[in-house]
ZAMARGU-4260 file (C-alpha; in steps of 0.2 Angstrom, whole numbers, plus 5000, padded with zeros to 4 digits):
<rodrens>
0) 5524/5365/5378 | 5527/5350/5388 | 5519/5333/5386 | 5513/5332/5404 | 5504/5344/5416
5) 5519/5349/5426 | 5519/5368/5428 | 5510/5374/5443 | 5504/5392/5446 | 5499/5397/5463
10) 5489/5413/5467 | 5485/5418/5485 | 5467/5423/5486 | 5464/5442/5489 | 5481/5441/5498
15) 5483/5458/5507 | 5465/5458/5513 | 5466/5439/5518 | 5481/5443/5529 | 5471/5457/5537
20) 5456/5446/5540 | 5468/5432/5547 | 5477/5444/5559 | 5461/5454/5564 | 5447/5442/5571
25) 5434/5456/5571 | 5436/5458/5552 | 5433/5440/5547 | 5418/5438/5536 | 5417/5457/5533
30) 5421/5467/5518 | 5440/5473/5519 | 5448/5485/5507 | 5467/5487/5507 | 5475/5502/5499
35) 5477/5521/5499 | 5465/5527/5512 | 5466/5546/5508 | 5455/5556/5495 | 5467/5551/5481
40) 5470/5533/5486 | 5466/5518/5475 | 5462/5500/5480 | 5476/5487/5480 | 5466/5472/5486
45) 5447/5470/5491 | 5441/5455/5500 | 5428/5444/5492 | 5415/5451/5504 | 5419/5468/5497
50) 5420/5462/5479 | 5401/5457/5480 | 5398/5476/5481 | 5408/5479/5465 | 5424/5485/5474
55) 5440/5479/5464 | 5458/5483/5463 | 5463/5499/5454 | 5447/5507/5458 | 5448/5524/5467
60) 5446/5523/5486 | 5432/5536/5485 | 5422/5525/5473 | 5425/5510/5484 | 5418/5519/5499
65) 5403/5524/5489 | 5400/5506/5484 | 5404/5498/5501 | 5403/5511/5515 | 5403/5498/5528
70) 5419/5490/5523 | 5435/5492/5534 | 5447/5503/5524 | 5465/5499/5529 | 5483/5504/5523
75) 5496/5491/5519 | 5506/5481/5532 | 5520/5475/5521 | 5530/5466/5535 | 5515/5455/5538
80) 5513/5452/5519 | 5531/5448/5517 | 5531/5436/5532 | 5516/5426/5524 | 5524/5426/5507
85) 5540/5419/5513 | 5531/5405/5522 | 5522/5401/5505 | 5538/5402/5495 | 5547/5390/5508
90) 5533/5377/5505 | 5535/5378/5486 | 5554/5377/5486 | 5552/5362/5497 | 5542/5354/5483
95) 5553/5359/5469 | 5570/5368/5466 | 5562/5378/5452 | 5551/5391/5459 | 5548/5407/5450
100) 5540/5420/5461 | 5530/5433/5451 | 5526/5444/5466 | 5522/5442/5485 | 5507/5432/5481
105) 5510/5422/5465 | 5523/5410/5459 | 5526/5396/5446 | 5533/5379/5451 | 5541/5366/5440
110) 5534/5350/5446 | 5545/5340/5434 | 5560/5346/5444 | 5553/5339/5460 | 5562/5325/5469
115) 5547/5321/5480 | 5542/5302/5478 | 5524/5308/5477 | 5528/5315/5460 | 5536/5299/5453
120) 5522/5300/5440 | 5516/5316/5432 | 5500/5308/5426 | 5485/5320/5430 | 5478/5310/5445
125) 5495/5311/5453 | 5498/5329/5449 | 5481/5333/5456 | 5483/5324/5472 | 5500/5333/5474
130) 5493/5350/5471 | 5480/5347/5484 | 5493/5343/5496 | 5503/5359/5492 | 5487/5369/5495
135) 5485/5361/5512 | 5503/5364/5516 | 5501/5383/5511 | 5486/5384/5522 | 5495/5376/5537
140) 5511/5387/5535 | 5501/5403/5534 | 5488/5400/5547 | 5474/5398/5535 | 5477/5408/5520
145) 5469/5400/5504 | 5476/5399/5487 | 5470/5395/5469 | 5481/5383/5459 | 5482/5379/5441
150) 5492/5365/5433 | 5495/5363/5415 | 5508/5360/5401 | 5514/5378/5401 | 5515/5394/5411
155) 5501/5402/5401 | 5489/5388/5403 | 5493/5386/5421 | 5489/5404/5424 | 5473/5402/5415
160) 5469/5387/5425 | 5472/5395/5442 | 5459/5409/5437 | 5445/5397/5433 | 5440/5392/5451
165) 5443/5406/5462 | 5444/5407/5477 | 5452/5392/5485 | 5451/5381/5469 | 5461/5369/5459
170) 5461/5366/5440 | 5472/5353/5431 | 5472/5355/5412 | 5475/5338/5405 | 5488/5337/5390
175) 5480/5339/5373 | 5465/5348/5380 | 5472/5366/5380 | 5465/5373/5364 | 5448/5366/5367
180) 5448/5375/5384 | 5454/5391/5377 | 5443/5393/5361 | 5426/5398/5370 | 5435/5411/5381
185) 5436/5430/5378 | 5452/5436/5370 | 5455/5445/5387 | 5461/5429/5395 | 5477/5431/5385
190) 5491/5441/5394 | 5492/5459/5387 | 5475/5460/5380 | 5468/5474/5389 | 5454/5486/5384
195) 5463/5494/5370 | 5469/5478/5362 | 5452/5470/5364 | 5444/5485/5356 | 5456/5484/5341
200) 5452/5465/5339 | 5433/5468/5341 | 5434/5480/5327 | 5440/5466/5315 | 5427/5454/5322
205) 5438/5445/5335 | 5431/5443/5353 | 5435/5425/5357 | 5451/5415/5357 | 5443/5404/5343
210) 5441/5419/5332 | 5458/5425/5336 | 5465/5408/5331 | 5458/5411/5313 | 5469/5427/5311
215) 5486/5426/5303 | 5502/5431/5312 | 5505/5444/5298 | 5488/5452/5302 | 5490/5452/5320
220) 5507/5460/5318 | 5499/5474/5308 | 5485/5476/5321 | 5495/5477/5337 | 5514/5477/5333
225) 5528/5464/5331 | 5531/5458/5348 | 5512/5458/5354 | 5506/5451/5338 | 5518/5437/5338
230) 5514/5433/5356 | 5495/5433/5352 | 5497/5421/5338 | 5506/5408/5348 | 5496/5410/5364
235) 5479/5408/5355 | 5486/5391/5350 | 5492/5387/5368 | 5510/5388/5362 | 5521/5393/5376
240) 5538/5385/5379 | 5544/5397/5393 | 5554/5388/5406 | 5551/5390/5425 | 5566/5400/5431
245) 5572/5400/5449 | 5576/5419/5452 | 5588/5417/5466 | 5603/5426/5461 | 5618/5424/5473
250) 5631/5438/5475 | 5618/5452/5470 | 5607/5464/5479 | 5591/5468/5470 | 5573/5475/5473
255) 5558/5471/5461 | 5540/5478/5460 | 5526/5469/5452 | 5511/5479/5446 | 5493/5472/5444
260) 5489/5486/5431 | 5501/5485/5417 | 5512/5501/5416 | 5515/5510/5399 | 5520/5527/5405
265) 5539/5528/5403 | 5540/5543/5415 | 5532/5532/5428 | 5543/5518/5425 | 5558/5529/5427
270) 5552/5536/5443 | 5549/5518/5450 | 5566/5512/5445 | 5574/5527/5453 | 5565/5523/5469
275) 5571/5505/5468 | 5589/5512/5465 | 5588/5521/5481 | 5582/5505/5490 | 5596/5495/5483
280) 5609/5508/5488 | 5602/5507/5506 | 5604/5489/5507 | 5621/5489/5500 | 5626/5502/5512
285) 5619/5492/5527 | 5629/5477/5521 | 5645/5487/5518 | 5645/5482/5500 | 5646/5490/5483
290) 5645/5483/5465 | 5651/5486/5448 | 5637/5479/5437 | 5620/5488/5438 | 5605/5480/5429
295) 5587/5483/5426 | 5574/5469/5424 | 5558/5471/5414 | 5544/5458/5413 | 5531/5462/5400
300) 5512/5459/5400 | 5515/5442/5392 | 5528/5437/5405 | 5542/5439/5393 | 5557/5445/5403
305) 5571/5456/5397 | 5585/5465/5405 | 5600/5477/5402 | 5615/5480/5412 | 5631/5491/5413
310) 5647/5488/5421 | 5656/5502/5429 | 5675/5504/5431 | 5674/5503/5450 | 5661/5498/5462
315) 5648/5510/5470 | 5634/5511/5482 | 5629/5528/5478 | 5611/5530/5474 | 5614/5544/5462
320) 5626/5534/5452 | 5614/5519/5452 | 5599/5530/5447 | 5609/5538/5433 | 5614/5521/5425
325) 5596/5514/5427 | 5589/5529/5418 | 5601/5526/5404 | 5597/5507/5403 | 5578/5511/5402
330) 5581/5524/5389 | 5591/5511/5379 | 5576/5499/5380 | 5563/5512/5376 | 5573/5516/5360
335) 5575/5498/5354 | 5565/5494/5338 | 5557/5479/5347 | 5558/5483/5365 | 5552/5501/5364
340) 5534/5496/5357 | 5535/5481/5369 | 5537/5493/5384 | 5523/5504/5379 | 5512/5488/5376
345) 5513/5485/5395 | 5525/5481/5409 | 5520/5471/5424 | 5537/5470/5433 | 5552/5482/5436
350) 5568/5478/5445 | 5585/5485/5449 | 5600/5475/5454 | 5618/5477/5458 | 5631/5463/5456
355) 5649/5461/5455 | 5649/5465/5473 | 5664/5471/5483 | 5667/5476/5501 | 5674/5493/5497
360) 5669/5509/5488 | 5678/5521/5477 | 5672/5537/5485 | 5677/5549/5471 | 5669/5538/5457
365) 5658/5550/5447 | 5662/5564/5459 | 5650/5578/5455 | 5636/5574/5443 | 5634/5584/5428
370) 5624/5600/5431 | 5610/5595/5420 | 5607/5579/5429 | 5589/5579/5436 | 5588/5582/5454
375) 5579/5566/5459 | 5594/5556/5451 | 5607/5567/5461 | 5598/5563/5477 | 5593/5545/5472
380) 5577/5546/5483 | 5568/5562/5479 | 5553/5560/5468 | 5540/5571/5459 | 5525/5574/5470
385) 5512/5570/5457 | 5519/5552/5456 | 5513/5538/5468 | 5521/5535/5485 | 5521/5519/5495
390) 5509/5518/5510 | 5515/5524/5526 | 5509/5531/5542 | 5509/5550/5543 | 5522/5557/5556
395) 5508/5565/5565 | 5494/5552/5563 | 5490/5534/5564 | 5487/5523/5548 | 5471/5513/5548
400) 5475/5495/5551 | 5493/5498/5558 | 5499/5487/5572 | 5501/5495/5589 | 5505/5490/5606
405) 5499/5498/5622 | 5509/5497/5638 | 5494/5491/5648 | 5482/5484/5635 | 5494/5475/5624
410) 5494/5473/5605 | 5480/5479/5594 | 5478/5489/5578 | 5472/5506/5573 | 5453/5507/5570
415) 5454/5525/5565 | 5460/5542/5571 | 5456/5560/5570 | 5453/5576/5580 | 5468/5572/5591
420) 5461/5554/5595 | 5467/5537/5590 | 5455/5522/5592 | 5462/5505/5594 | 5454/5488/5593
425) 5464/5476/5605 | 5465/5459/5597 | 5478/5448/5588 | 5478/5433/5576 | 5476/5421/5591
430) 5463/5430/5601 | 5444/5432/5599 | 5438/5449/5593 | 5444/5462/5605 | 5438/5478/5614
435) 5439/5495/5606 | 5447/5509/5616 | 5452/5527/5612 | 5468/5537/5617 | 5475/5554/5613
440) 5487/5553/5598 | 5502/5558/5609 | 5498/5545/5623 | 5515/5540/5628 | 5509/5522/5632
445) 5504/5519/5614 | 5517/5513/5602 | 5518/5507/5584 | 5523/5489/5583 | 5531/5480/5569
450) 5538/5462/5569 | 5556/5459/5564 | 5557/5451/5547 | 5574/5445/5540 | 5579/5450/5523
455) 5578/5436/5509 | 5594/5425/5511 | 5599/5428/5493 | 5598/5447/5494 | 5583/5448/5483
460) 5566/5455/5487 | 5551/5451/5476 | 5542/5466/5483 | 5525/5471/5478 | 5525/5490/5478
465) 5509/5497/5484 | 5504/5514/5477 | 5492/5526/5487 | 5489/5538/5473 | 5488/5529/5456
470) 5497/5513/5455 | 5489/5497/5462 | 5494/5480/5465 | 5488/5462/5465 | 5472/5457/5474
</rodrens>
């Protein structure tokens, strides 16, 4: 833990929904729910107007509709979210070279590494003024999106602080006041203390951080396991020495997914990693590259990050090869004495990367996978139907909220569709609330529209994967 409040945590408020409200004037001030819009969909993000009716992330869309039937239910528009995210990350990287993105809408910033003269002093008044300046710059760069910011002496306390005054708030925790702030709080403020862990602690009389502080490390290890128990012991005392790490790895191609609800199902983790393997292979192929070293990255519920890698004898861009290695690396982690229980304790981020890049491929490397290799590993992209898929417009339909353009009326978005008709509201971010018109679904004058968004310059996407079935993301 540092001697000054120099770790900043920024969290964009109701990010997906806020982007939709920004880009759709008719939805400003109205309840908006982003996520799966089908019968088995789940809520990814709800606007604060929708939250007043009890709608929250990870809730089924069916229940959300029952609680707030007048809300606008929209599918995801990831190009728009990435565009906004990149604008925010650019603001943060201009402030400090040490920026650690956690997802599209969340990042840590090391203010002590900044060369901005405004931070010549890291005293609380100077840091507070600078954090307000950053919030204003974020709003300007994103055309009005708001964020909640916490600044403290550690990552843990900065994250706690950013949650204290949502939305559009700022809390700076002065050095030496961390434990006083934490003690009255529920133990659920500590990362990884979900319903199951909270219930175990409740059974031994622990419901607040102050009560948790009275429990020995040995007892916590007995209650919740080595990794989790040790983490709880230290975090209850505001002890967190993790550094802010700038995750911009040159000479590699990787894809990551951050999950709002911690994952504990190894089969689901495997499925998501295989899907990421296919995405990485696609990017390698488009760039005409291949790589020898394949790695997986896992960030646990307590923000601890671990990784495993394996180096092949020759480079590859084959999704089947990458998927097979990734499966083996996950199995290695799951079998570990410490890492196995940690995985089952909750995972918030998964990633697949390929490094050791070359501009050629050994075509016959691993030619012919073993007969017992699972089919989805052979193909690199096929996935079990019962597991979640990312949101997408159906080939024969129009996804609610999707951007469209009409040859005569210009740009708009899909209000709804059905019975051979698609209804469009014609408006953009810069226009007032626009008119609504309906067309046949096969109207040749109506087209899907998507802005061109360049890939990250370092080849790494901090992508928030958005599940329409039973995986949900940040709100």
